[in-house]
C-alpha positions in Angstrom: -68.6 25.7 41.6 -67.5 27.5 44.8 -65.7 25.2 47.2 -64.5 25.7 50.7 -62.3 23.5 52.8 -63.4 23.3 56.5 -61.7 21.7 59.4 -62.5 21.7 63.0 -60.6 20.6 66.1 -60.8 21.1 69.9 -57.7 22.1 71.8 -57.4 22.1 75.6 -56.6 25.8 75.9 -58.8 28.8 76.4 -59.8 31.0 73.5 -57.4 33.7 74.8 -54.5 31.2 74.8 -55.3 30.0 71.3 -55.5 33.7 70.1 -52.1 34.5 71.5 -50.7 31.4 69.7 -52.0 32.8 66.4 -49.5 35.7 66.8 -46.7 33.2 66.7 -47.8 31.5 63.5 -45.6 28.4 63.3 -48.9 26.8 62.3 -48.5 28.8 58.9 -45.0 27.5 58.2 -41.4 28.4 58.7 -40.6 32.1 58.9 -44.3 33.0 58.9 -45.7 36.2 60.5 -49.1 37.7 61.0 -50.2 41.0 62.5 -53.4 40.4 64.4 -55.2 43.6 63.4 -57.3 44.8 60.5 -55.0 45.5 57.5 -52.2 43.6 59.2 -49.6 41.8 57.1 -49.7 38.0 56.6 -46.6 36.2 55.3 -45.9 32.5 55.1 -43.1 31.3 52.7 -44.0 32.8 49.3 -47.6 33.5 50.3 -48.6 36.9 51.4 -51.7 38.8 52.2 -53.6 40.9 54.7 -55.9 40.6 57.7 -59.5 41.4 56.9 -60.9 41.0 60.5 -59.5 40.5 63.9 -61.9 40.1 66.8 -59.8 39.0 69.8 -60.2 36.2 71.0 -63.0 35.0 68.8 -62.3 35.4 65.1 -59.5 36.0 62.6 -60.0 36.4 58.9 -57.3 37.0 56.3 -56.6 36.8 52.6 -53.5 35.4 51.0 -52.1 34.1 47.8 -48.8 33.0 46.2 -46.9 35.3 43.8 -47.5 33.0 40.7 -50.9 34.4 39.8 -52.7 32.0 42.2 -56.2 33.2 43.0 -56.5 34.7 46.5 -58.1 32.6 49.2 -59.9 33.8 52.3 -59.2 32.0 55.6 -61.6 32.3 58.5 -60.6 31.0 62.0 -63.4 30.9 64.5 -62.6 30.2 68.2 -65.5 29.0 70.3 -65.1 28.1 74.0 -66.3 24.6 74.8 -66.2 22.4 77.9 -63.0 20.7 76.7 -61.3 24.0 75.8 -61.6 25.8 72.5 -63.1 24.6 69.3 -61.1 26.0 66.3 -63.0 26.1 63.0 -60.9 26.9 59.9 -62.6 27.6 56.6 -60.6 28.4 53.5 -62.5 29.5 50.4 -62.1 31.4 47.1 -65.0 33.8 47.2 -63.6 35.7 44.2 -64.3 32.6 42.2 -68.0 33.2 42.7 -67.7 36.8 41.3 -65.8 35.5 38.2 -68.4 32.7 37.6 -71.3 35.2 38.1 -69.7 37.7 35.7 -69.4 34.9 33.1 -73.1 34.0 33.6 -74.0 37.7 33.2 -72.0 37.9 30.0 -73.8 34.9 28.6 -77.2 36.4 29.6 -76.3 39.7 27.9 -75.1 38.0 24.8 -78.3 35.9 24.6 -80.4 39.1 25.1 -78.5 40.8 22.3 -76.7 43.2 24.7 -80.0 44.8 25.9 -79.8 43.8 29.6 -79.5 46.3 32.5 -75.7 45.9 32.6 -75.4 46.6 28.9 -77.4 49.8 29.4 -75.0 50.8 32.1 -72.3 51.0 29.5 -71.0 47.5 30.2 -68.7 48.9 32.8 -69.9 46.3 35.3 -68.3 43.5 33.3 -64.6 43.2 32.8 -63.9 39.9 31.1 -60.4 38.7 30.8 
C-alpha cells in the first residue's frame, strides 16, 4: 500500500522569506545543500538526489535516497500565504512503490490469463520483474 507522510505548520514569515530559507537547508541536516532549480542537486548527509520542480516562492519538489539501495522518496514542499504568515505543507511519499506494486499485479493478471494479455502481446517489455 502506498503511504505518504504529511506535516503542516504555520511560520510567521512571508512565502518569499521561507523560500530563501530553503536555500540554506539546515532543516535537512548538517552539511546539507540544495540548488533551488529544476535538476538542481540535493545533498543531506548520505542522502542525495535532485530537484524535480522549483516554483519560487510557492513549491519545491525533490527526490532523494540513501546509497544503501533505499527506495527513492519524493518530497513536496508547498508554501501558502495565510494571515499568520506562511503555511508550509511537507509531503514525503514513495511513488515508485506504486509502480512496483502495479507491475506485480499485472504480472499476476498475465499469469492467470496464460500470458495472453495486452502486455504479453507487446513482447512483455513493459514488465521488468526483479
